[in-house]
Each structure stands twice: as structure tokens, then as C-alpha cells.
N, C-alpha and C positions, 0 to 999 in steps of 0.2 A: 810342180810339186806338190805334192797336200801337204796342205798348214793341221797337223795334229795337234792336237790341246788336251788335256786332260776335261773328264766329263766336270760337270756342276752341276750337286743338288739339285738345283731344279729346272738341271734336264731330263734328269732321272726319275725323280718324284710320281710325273705322268704318264710312265711306262711302273712303274711297278703296283701292280694289280693282285688285290692276294684273297682266293675264293673262302666265303662260307664254309668251312670242313664238312661236310656230308655225314655221316655216324651210322643212318642208315645202309647196308651195303646194297643190297636189295636192290632200292634208289641206284646206288649210283653203276650200279652193272647192268640195269636195264638203260637208262641214260643215256651211258656212253655207247649202247649197242646202236649206230645208224642206221645198217639195215636184215634183212633178215637174215643172211649169211652169219652176220655177227650174233643173231640171238642164237642162232644152229650153233650153235658154236661153247655158250653157256650152256648151254642145254645138256651139248653131252659132254662137259666139265662136271654139272649136278645132277646124271638121274646116270643110274646103274642101267651097266651095256644092252642086261637084252629089252629092259622094255625102254630104252631109248632109240639099240637098234630094229628092232620093230617097229618106230616111227620111220625111222632112215631108211631100211629096208627094202627091198621088193625082190620079184620074184626071178630064182635063178638065176643067169649073171649079170641081172639085170639093168638091160641093154635100152628095153623100151623108157623107165626110166630117169637115164642118161641121154636119151635119141629126145625123149621132151619137154627138159630142159634144155639142152645144145639146138633143139630149135628156135627158142624163148631168142637165141644171144644170137642166131643165125641171120638178123632182120638189119633191116636199114630203115631208120625213119625221113621220110621227105617234109620236112620244115616249113610253113609263110613263116614269110616277116612282114611286119611292120604290121601289125593285128591290133587289136586290143584286148588287152587276156587283164586286164584289171581285175577283175571276178571272172570266176572262172568256178560251173555248175559242175558238179560232180556225178550229179544224180537222174536217175529217172525212172519210171513205171518200170517196176516189172512182176511180168503175171500178177498183174492188174491192182499194185498199192506200187507207192512207190519205195525205193530205194536209196540210203544217203550214199551211194554208192556201188561203183556196179562191180562189188565182190559182194558175197557173203561167205558163212564156215562149213567149211562141207561136213559132211557126215563121217565119223569117228569111231571106233569101237574102241573099248580100252579102253577108255581115256584117262578112268580114273587111276588108272595105270602110270601114267606120265608125273600126274603134280594132280596130289590128291581135290582139289574142287575139282577138279575134272570136267565136266558139262556146265555146271553152272556157271563158273565163270566167263565156258564160250559166250555161253545164253545170256550172261548180263553184260557185256563187252559186244558183243555182236546186238542188243539195245537202245546203251547207252551212244555206237555211233552211226543207230539209224538203218541193222545190217539184218538182211535177215540170218538166223540161226536152223543146220540143220542137225539134227537125234540121227544117229544109227539104233536101226535093233542092235545090234551090239554092243548100245551105248551102258553104261556104270551108272547111271543115276536117272529113278523113273522121269516119267511124262511128265506125270502133274511136279515135281518138283521144274524138272524142265522153265514149262510156262510160268511160273513162280518167280521165279530165276530170271527170266525175262523181263514179268509182268507187264502190262497194261498196253507198254509201250511194244512190246517185244514183238518178232515176225517167228515165228516155229512152225521151222519144216518141218515132217517127221520120213527118216530112211524103211523103204522094205527093200529086206529079202523076203521072200516065199517059202514060207517051212515045207514041210512032206506033213505038218498038221495044220492044212489048209484052218481050221477055224480057230486055233490059238493066233495065226498071225492079222488074221481077220480079227479077233478078238482088242490088239495090238492097235491098230488101225483103226478103230470105236473108240478108244483111248482118247488116242490123239487127237480126234474127231472132237472130242466132249471136251477135251483140256482147251480147243484155241489154237490149234495145229491148222495153222489155211492152202498145205501144200501135204502132197508127199510123194518123192520120190520113191518110183520102184526102179532098182536098180539090177541087172539085167544079164552080170558078166559073171556072176560067180555060178555056175554049176555045179561044181566041184571046187578046189581049195585050191590055188596057186601052190604054185613052190617054195615057199618063202625059205630060203636055205639059213638064213642069220636064226633064225627063230629055232630052229631045230639043232644047226651048232649048241645055241645058247642054250636051248633046252629049256625055251617062252613056256608056258605054262600060265594057267589060269585058277588057282591064285598062285601068285610067286614062289617058288620049291628054295630056301637057301639050300645049296650045295656046295664043295669047298670050294668048285669055280667063284659061285658067288659071293665067298661068306671074306673073300678080299675086297673084288672089286666091290663092296657093299662098306670093309669101313674105310670105304675113301669119301662114302658118300651120308655117312649118316642119317645128317637132317631126311632125306626124302624114306631111307628106314621108317626116325621118328614118326612124321608125319604117315606112314602108312600102319605101325602097329600100334596107332594110338588114332587115326580115323575108323570111321565105321567099316569093318572086312569087306570090299576090294568081290564086289558080286556084279551078277550081271543084271540092270533094273528090267526089262522086258523076257524073262527065263529063268527057271532052275537055276541053283547054285552049276559050277562045273569045278571038273576038276582032272587036268588033261589039258595038253596041247592045242591052240588055236582051232589048224589045220582039223584035225579030229571031229572037233566041234563045230566048223565049217561042212564039213562032208556027214557028218552026223543030221545034222538037220534041218540041210539046204535040199530044193527040191531039185532035182537036174532036168527036171520030165515039162516045168515051165513053157508055152506054147504064146502064140500071138492068144489065142485064146481062154488064156489064166489073164493074161493084160485085159483084152475089154470087161471079163470078170468086175476083175477090182477096178478100173472105171465104174458099171456101175456099182459097187458096193462106196465112191468115196463122192464126196460131196461137196471138197472143192476142189484147187487144181491139183493139175494129173503130170507131173516128169518122169518118162524115162532116162534115168537115167544108166549111159555103157555104151550107149552106140559109138560102133565103130565103123560104119561102113553108109553111104549114102544110100542103098537101097532099103537095110532096116532104117531108115534115119524116115523118107517115105515113103516106108511101112506103119509106121507111129504114126508121121498125120494123116497120112488116107484114116489112120483107124478115131483120131479124134482127141489122140493127145494136145495138151499146151506146150510142151515146151518137150525136149529132148537137152542131157546133155550131152557132149560131148566127153569119153573118155576111158580113158585105158586100166582103171582103177591103180591109177597112180603109179602102175607100173606095177601093182603087185598081184599080177592074174594072170596071164597071157603075156611069156615076155619075146620081143620082137613085134609084141604086136600095130597097131598102127599109133603115129604119133600126134593125137588130137590137132594140138594148131594145121599140119598140116595139109589136114581132115577139113577142117572150118572152111576155108571158099566157096567149096563143090556144096555142101550141103547150104550150108547159106542159101546160094547161088538153088537150089532145089527146092527144099522146103523154106526158106524165111522169109518169103509173102507172107504163110498159112501162120505157123507158128516159131514161137525162138528160141533159140538157139543158144543152148550154153554150153562151159566150157570148164573141163577143168585137171588139174595133171599138169606138174614140171614149173608152176606159178613160183618164183622169189623175187615178186618185184616190183611195182605201183609201172612200170615200164610196160614188164610180160603183159600187165590188165589193159592198158591200153590200147595195145600192139590187134590184141586179139580181139577188141569192140570194134576195133578201126577196118577189122577186118568181116564185121560181123555179127563176133558176136554178144546178145544179148543181155550177158549176163557171166560173172567167169565164181568158180569159188576154190577157194585156197583149204587145202590139209592140211602137210607138214606143215607150212608159212606157221600156223591157227596156232602148232601142238610146238613147233620150237621155242616160241613166245611163251608155252602154256610152261615149257619143263625151265623155261628160264626164270619165272618165275612167277606163276598160277593168274590171277584176273591181270592183277599188276602187266603183265609180262603178256600173253593178250589186247590185254590195250595199245601196251607198246606197242607192239607189232600188228598192229589194225594201224597207229597215227603212221608206222612208220608205209606203208601202204597209202594209209590216204597223201602225205607228202610227196610221196612218189609221184600217183598219176597228176596230182595237181602241177605238178613241176611239167610233168612229162608235156600236157599242152599243152599248157600252156610256151614252153621251150616251141611244138609242133604251132601256135601259131591259134591255139581252135578254145573255144569260151565255153565248149559243151559240147557233152557226150555225143548229140548230134549230128556234129561236123564233125565228127572223125568219119573218115569213109578210107578206101581199101587203097585212094594213092596217096596217104598216110605212109606207108608202109609195101617194103620188099619182102618177100621170103626169099632167105639163100640159103639154099635144100645141099646138103652134101648130098645126100642118097638120091642118087634118080636113076626109077627104073632101067631094068634092061629091055631094049625092043624083043619083038616075042622072033 
């Protein structure tokens, strides 16, 4: 029979630990966020629906995005035991320069719509973490200001959409080169805008319009509107002001005639490294490699263009097998954790890019939120590597991962 007694004060005192109160609400929120999904929930609470849905949403039924995320969940890791993982190196060379982590920040448009610090927060956080930051043609911070935000230690990439006005397109490329951007990402999966139905239903436009519907949503998020109305008016950094929907802008400006000859022509103009972003077949990856590009990024544009597009993570092993000895293979779409990144590297990706994961942090807390997103992913990458029994990225190999596919093609 258990003998009971009243607890003695000397036994209780070691158990009583009062934390010093933190009156900084943003710091409390971000410290409590342990995953990218935690940041996503904070972002949703703090951002008006139209801006949040622009980040969160994808094309049509959003099947491509759900399948991409599911593909990362449907893996099985195979750890090795009894390995010395007291020190783990999470960095290696990407396009000729070292990246401290196997991921960087993807190019995103309309970024100051999510938070007024916009691209400067991303560039500053990336430079502090020792990883690349990519600026979109549709960015909302001037090229030169992004370079300044990253500072001399920052590594900046510029993402190009080819416009119908070729001279204006190449003028942007020249500005990026002059500002010290070392890599050009040519995005090739936007001949026309995808059907982003959330944006149409929300009446998403640039600049944001206040309607009866948005007014009530705004009332619950006054801090966002205060920031928006008391800072530089939202506009595009690389083109004239625009008043209309995103889809109308894309269809008005982007050139649906761009082909491989144009890609070769761009390559001749650009002095740095060239990456083709938006590759979705093995055949196109091989053709890009034959053209002499430095890397391809397997991407379906975050599911925002063609719904039911190939899942980049599923495509990765085939592309690495065909072109991995000749060029680097990068990957984006669907990444929500450091484990996702490690799995991609194990299957041959030299580099990965985060888009929504970074924007969730930005919406949750500006620059501090982006720092937190990067820190979460860094911790997850390191922990996953240790648990797999690898001390460096070079030790990761396909035997560490099995892809468990839900969608298996039918025989002809």
C-alpha cells in the first residue's frame, strides 16, 4: 500500500520556476512557433484574407500544391546508426559559391503586400543566414535596395519573366548585373497566368482596394492596414504602376512566344550563372542541359499555374539520373519542413527553394519572422541529418529515402 504524506516546502521549491514575463507580443508569438505550420497559422490571423490567400492559394482546384506537399509526407527515411554526428555541416557549394544551408529564398511577387518590410526582410535574413535570396521581376522593392539590404555578404539572384517588350526585360537584367546579382533565374512556366480562383473571388488587385467585403476583414487587422497606409505606396519595383488584377497584369505583359532560341539569346546577354526555373519533364531538363545552362529548377510554380502538373519531388530522381552529372538540379514546390529539404538532397537535389514557408514568416513578424522561419528549417535540417546518421550533405544518398507513391500511372 502506498504511503502518502503532505508535500514539504523544501521538496516543492525546486519545482517552482517562474519565467520572466515578455511584454513583446511579436517576440512571444515567434518564439512559440516551432514549425512552419505554426508560422502559417500566425500569418493567417494577422493578414487580410486577400493577401493571405494570394500566398496560400494555387490554381483551379489546387491539386498540384496538395500533391506536392503530400509527396514529401509520403516518404520513408532509412537511418544509419552508430555514426559520429556530434558536428554536422549543413552547407556546400551551390553554383560555384558556398551556401550555408541547402535552401534559399525563392522569388515571390507582390511581397510588400504580405508585410511592408517585403523583400528587404528576406534579403537581410538570407544574408545573415548565409543563403541566397532571389528577387522576382514582380518584386515590390527596387533591385538596388535589395542589394543594399543584403549587404556585401549577401548573395542575390534575379528572377526574370520575359516580357513582350524585350528591351525592358533586358534592361532589368542589366540593372541586376550592375547591382551585383550573380545568378539569373529564367522562369519558363508562365506563358499565361494560371486560374488563381481565390484571387478572383477575393477581388485581389494592385493596389489593394477597400470594398465593403474587405472593410470588415480589415477591421480585425488594423495593424496591417496601418503599416500599409503609413509606408511607401505599394507598387512594382521593376515596372510602371499597375491598377488591376494580377492575372490581367501577367497576361498583358508576359510573352507567350518565348522558346529555346530566346533562352539561348538570354544566356548570351547574362554574364553570371543561368538557371531555368519551371522545368517539369525529363526531356526539357535534357534540352536545357544541352543548351549549357548551369542548373534547372524542377518546379510547377507552387501549383499556381497548371493544376495537375507533375510533382517536382517525384520527378527529381529521373532528372538527376539524366542530367545530374552535367548541371545542378534544384527543386521547389511543397517544401514545409527541414525534413523535406533533406529528402530532396538525398535524392539528388543540389539546392531547394522556399516560397510560402518564407512568406508565412514574413506575414507573422516581418524580418524577425523570416529569421524565425530560416531558424526553424535550419534546426530541422540539422536534426534530421543527425537522426539519419550523416554529418554532411555529401553523405546523403538515395538509400536514405523511399518515395511512397499514392498516384501510380496506369499501364497503357
